[in-house]
Structure formats: structure tokens, C-alpha cells
C-alpha positions in Angstrom: 92.4 75.8 103.0 89.1 77.5 102.9 87.9 81.0 103.8 84.4 81.2 105.3 82.6 84.5 105.2 79.5 84.9 107.4 76.8 87.5 106.9 74.1 88.4 109.3 72.7 91.0 111.8 74.1 91.4 115.3 72.7 88.6 117.5 72.0 86.3 114.5 74.3 83.6 115.7 77.3 84.1 113.5 79.8 83.9 116.3 78.1 80.9 118.0 78.3 79.1 114.7 82.0 80.2 114.1 83.1 79.1 117.6 81.4 75.7 117.2 83.0 75.3 113.8 86.5 76.0 115.2 85.9 73.7 118.1 85.4 70.8 115.8 89.1 71.0 114.6 91.0 73.7 116.6 94.4 72.6 115.2 93.2 73.3 111.6 90.6 76.0 111.9 90.8 79.6 113.1 88.3 82.5 113.7 89.2 86.1 113.0 86.6 88.6 114.3 86.7 92.4 113.8 85.1 93.3 117.1 87.5 91.0 119.0 90.4 92.9 117.4 88.9 96.2 118.5 89.0 95.0 122.1 92.5 93.5 121.8 94.1 96.5 120.2 92.2 99.4 121.8 90.4 97.9 124.8 87.1 99.2 123.5 84.5 98.0 121.0 82.7 101.3 120.0 83.7 104.8 119.3 86.9 104.2 117.5 88.3 106.8 115.1 88.4 106.3 111.4 92.2 105.8 111.5 91.7 103.2 114.3 89.1 101.4 112.2 91.5 101.4 109.3 94.2 99.8 111.5 91.6 97.1 112.5 91.0 96.4 108.9 94.7 96.1 108.2 95.2 93.8 111.2 92.3 91.6 110.3 93.4 91.1 106.7 97.0 90.5 107.8 95.8 87.8 110.2 93.6 86.1 107.7 96.4 86.1 105.1 98.9 84.7 107.6 96.6 81.9 108.6 95.8 80.9 105.0 99.5 81.0 104.2 100.1 78.7 107.1 97.5 76.2 105.7 94.7 76.9 108.1 90.9 77.2 107.4 89.6 80.5 108.5 86.2 81.9 109.3 85.5 85.7 109.4 82.3 86.0 111.5 81.6 89.7 111.1 78.3 91.1 109.8 79.7 91.6 106.3 76.4 93.0 105.2 77.9 95.6 102.8 78.6 93.7 99.6 82.0 95.4 99.1 83.1 94.1 102.5 82.2 90.5 101.6 83.7 91.0 98.1 87.0 92.1 99.7 87.2 88.8 101.5 86.4 87.0 98.3 89.2 88.9 96.5 91.6 87.9 99.3 90.6 84.3 98.9 91.3 84.5 95.2 94.6 86.3 95.9 95.7 83.4 98.2 94.3 80.8 95.7 91.9 79.2 98.2 88.1 78.6 97.9 85.7 80.8 99.8 82.2 80.0 101.2 79.6 82.5 102.2 77.2 81.5 105.0 74.2 83.8 105.4 72.7 83.6 108.9 69.1 84.7 108.3 67.7 85.0 111.9 64.4 86.9 112.4 65.1 90.5 113.5 63.1 90.3 116.7 65.1 87.2 117.8 68.4 89.1 117.0 67.2 91.9 119.2 66.2 89.6 122.1 69.6 87.8 122.0 71.4 91.1 121.8 69.7 92.5 124.9 70.9 89.5 126.9 74.6 89.7 126.1 77.4 91.7 127.6 78.2 94.0 124.6 74.8 95.3 123.5 74.5 96.7 120.0 71.0 98.0 120.6 67.6 97.6 118.9 67.8 100.8 116.9 71.0 99.7 115.3 69.8 96.2 114.4 66.5 97.5 113.0 68.4 100.0 110.9 70.7 97.3 109.5 67.7 95.1 108.8 66.0 97.9 106.9 69.1 98.6 104.8 70.2 95.0 104.2 67.3 92.7 103.5 67.6 88.9 103.1 68.1 87.3 100.7 71.4 89.1 100.3 73.0 89.5 96.9 75.5 86.8 95.9 79.2 87.4 96.6 81.5 87.3 93.6 85.2 88.3 93.4 86.0 91.5 91.6 85.9 91.3 87.8 89.6 91.0 87.5 91.0 88.1 89.6 93.9 85.8 89.6 91.8 83.6 87.2 91.4 86.5 84.8 94.8 88.1 84.5 95.2 91.5 82.7 95.9 91.6 79.0 99.5 91.0 78.0 101.5 94.2 77.5 103.0 94.9 74.1 105.7 97.5 74.1 105.2 100.4 71.6 108.5 101.9 70.8 106.8 105.0 69.3 105.7 106.0 72.8 108.0 107.8 75.3 109.9 105.4 77.6 108.9 105.2 81.3 109.6 103.3 84.5 106.8 102.7 86.9 107.6 103.0 90.6 105.6 102.0 93.7 105.6 104.1 96.9 104.8 102.2 100.1 107.5 99.7 100.7 109.5 100.7 97.6 110.2 104.4 97.7 108.8 105.0 101.2 109.6 103.3 104.5 106.4 103.3 106.5 108.0 102.3 109.8 105.2 101.6 112.3 102.6 103.5 110.3 99.7 101.3 109.1 99.5 101.3 105.3 95.8 102.2 105.8 96.5 105.2 108.0 96.7 107.8 105.2 96.8 110.7 107.7 100.5 110.1 108.5 102.1 109.5 105.1 104.3 112.6 105.5 106.0 110.8 108.4 107.4 108.1 106.1 111.1 108.0 105.5 112.7 107.7 102.1 114.3 104.5 100.9 117.3 106.4 99.6 118.9 103.5 97.7 115.7 103.2 95.6 115.3 106.9 95.2 118.9 107.1 93.9 118.2 104.2 91.5 115.0 106.0 90.2 117.2 109.1 89.6 119.6 107.0 87.6 116.7 105.5 85.6 115.4 109.0 84.9 118.8 110.1 83.7 118.6 107.6 80.9 115.8 109.7 79.4 112.9 107.6 80.8 110.0 109.3 82.5 109.1 108.2 86.0 105.4 107.2 86.5 104.5 106.7 90.2 101.9 103.9 90.6 100.6 103.8 94.2 98.1 101.7 96.0 97.5 104.6 98.4 94.0 106.0 98.6 93.4 109.1 96.5 92.5 110.9 99.7 96.1 111.4 100.5 97.2 112.7 97.1 98.2 116.2 98.3 100.4 114.8 101.1 101.9 112.1 98.7 102.7 114.8 96.2 104.4 116.8 98.9 106.4 113.8 100.0 107.5 112.9 96.4 108.5 116.5 95.7 110.8 116.4 98.8 112.2 112.9 98.4 112.1 112.1 94.7 112.0 115.3 92.7 110.9 115.1 89.1 108.3 112.5 88.0 105.8 112.5 85.2 102.6 111.3 86.8 101.1 109.9 90.0 98.3 107.4 89.8 96.5 106.3 93.0 93.8 104.1 94.2 90.3 105.6 93.9 89.0 106.9 97.2 87.3 104.2 99.2 88.3 101.4 96.8 89.2 98.5 99.1 90.0 95.9 96.5 93.4 94.1 96.4 96.4 96.0 95.2 97.0 93.9 92.1 93.5 94.5 90.9 93.6 98.3 91.4 97.0 98.7 89.9 96.1 96.7 86.8 93.1 98.9 86.3 95.2 102.1 86.8 97.7 100.7 84.3 95.0 100.1 81.6 93.4 103.5 82.2 96.5 105.7 82.4 99.7 103.9 81.2 99.2 101.1 78.7 98.6 103.3 75.7 100.6 106.4 76.8 104.0 105.1 77.7 106.5 102.5 76.5 107.1 100.9 79.8 110.7 99.8 80.3 110.2 98.2 83.7 108.6 98.4 87.2 109.9 98.7 90.7 107.6 97.2 93.3 107.7 95.2 96.5 104.5 93.3 97.0 104.3 89.7 95.8 100.8 89.8 94.4 101.6 93.0 92.4 104.9 91.7 91.2 103.3 88.5 90.0 100.7 90.6 88.1 103.2 92.8 86.4 105.3 89.8 85.3 102.2 87.9 84.2 101.5 91.0 82.0 104.9 90.6 80.4 106.6 93.5 82.1 110.1 93.4 83.7 109.5 94.0 87.4 112.3 94.4 89.9 111.2 93.4 93.4 112.9 95.6 95.9 111.9 94.0 99.2 110.1 91.0 100.7 106.5 91.3 99.8 104.5 88.3 101.2 101.7 90.4 102.7 
């Protein structure tokens, strides 16, 4: 399997290339395009809300993960001009243990504008020129985040002189999201509580261990998350969350949060989490991690 990431301005020919590439071997190859998902999910290609765009991101990443898991080669033919967007795809490839290839489609701006004017969904000259001014070729190289599956976090060595603690995840562990997208942080107060896990956490706390909540949620929903935890969990010692706007893989973010806030402060007895990539990371670190649900996503 391979993940191909295209970069280029609207009208540069990314989609034409991607469609031809898939047509060469349609049983093995697949194309996942963000704008197509906008039309499929919301019947419009412009003017989506922030929450809707987050849902598109979640759907696109889920589709690419599922296709790679099924053994398919995948091409993502979006503009991907922001380096962090391309890096997110590189991180996903590392997460799935597949190679990635970046194809830069460097078409002259005037030609992009001409092509754009002759297609059904017009982006517009002003938008294309603005992109060209902000993102000039040659584009910077795309590398995975510093911490990847190839560079696991340092092994954890328990320090019995520190206070004992259990780390607990939120989404999929303590909280049932239902139909809420994990990227829609405006609705976290709607989540229901996984009472079996909450009761278990209460028993762990009764042993004298502190509860450290380690969440992949964006820091932007801290206040609502704290309100939810106070109502459904009660006492906990700390809540650590993904920095605002950080789109990297969960296992990368949580490993960094651990190093910054937990490693030298607590004697970690164990972890409750659900997602495969995060569970693997905790166990690779040497921690006891109890996986509470299916987590292949």
C-alpha cells in the first residue's frame, strides 16, 4: 500500500492526474477528495461552517485509514498547500506503516486560472492568485512529525517516590460520543457517560491513586470538558488536552503531553484508553494499558 499526497493550486491538474492514476488499476487504487466529500455530505462545495469542515476532515481521514487497512493504494488530491495539512497525511501513513509519496503539480498560475474558468465549480481568479502569493513553488519538503512510529517515546521508568496515578482517556473511554464527530468540539456536553468505566475509575481512585485525564480533544473545549468531567467523574487531579489547532495523530500528541506533564510528576500505575495507535504507544513505553473498547480507527 502507498499513500500519495498531491499539492498544487486549483486548476493545476491534480484531480486529472489522480483520476488517470486510479483508472490504471481501479481494483487496487482509490481516490479520496475533500471537495467531493463536501458535495456528498452537505450537497454544497463552499460556505460550510467550521464544524462541518471538521466533519469533512474526520470523514476523509477515516476513509483513507479504512482503504489503507484494506490494502488499497490511496491518492488524496486536495491542494494540501499548508505544510501541516500535508504533514498530517504523512503522519497517517506512518501510523498505518505504509510509504507516502508527495506529488507537486507546479502548473503556471495563469494556466490554472484559465482552466478554472472553464469548469463547473469555479474557484475564482482572486482565490487562486492569493494562494499562489502565499504558497510559492518549490514548496517545502513534507516530513512526518518528529515523533513517529519509527521513533517511539522513551521508555517509562516508574519512580515509587512520586504519587501514584492512573491515566484515563475521555472520548471512547469515559465518554460515549454517539453520532457526534470527534472533531465537533462544540457538542461535547452532549456525550453520555460510559458508567462502567467511570465506576472503575472511582475504584482506582479509592486505592489512593490520583486520576490524570489525558484527552486527545482540542484545548478549545476545555471548559465544556471540565464541566462534563465534574458531572460524570467527580474528582480528578489533572486534565491534559491537545494544544489548540494541533492536527497531529493522537499517539504523537499524547506522548508529548505525557513527557511535558506526567512522566516526572507521577508514578503511573496504568492507563485506560481505547484507540489502537495510542494503546500501542503506551505499551511500547512500558506502561500497563487496559484497552476498554475496539479502537481500530
